[in-house]
C-alpha positions, 0 to 999 in steps of 0.5 A: 543932453542940456550941456551949458558952456563951463565959462557961464556954469563957473558964472551961475551957481558959483558966488562971484569971488568963490566960482573955481578955476578953468583949470579945476573945472575942464580938470573935474569934466574929464576925471567924471567927478564933474558930469560934461565934455570938451567939444574940439577945445570949449568944455561943455558941463551937462545940466542934465545930468548935473545932481546938485543936491541930495533930493531929486526934485530939487535937482530938477528944478534948478536942471530946468 
């Protein structure tokens, strides 16, 4: 399991100015729409389970 803080996920995977609000990311993680978990008060995205595209090879490269 490869975890990334949700705040870092926002800046790495979204263009500046188009990032989702942290409240939205937290809700997506809590509802299972985005793979991740909460540890203490910090939310993390599970990059190993994240599917960015329908192509498994692309997902594997992007998760590396």
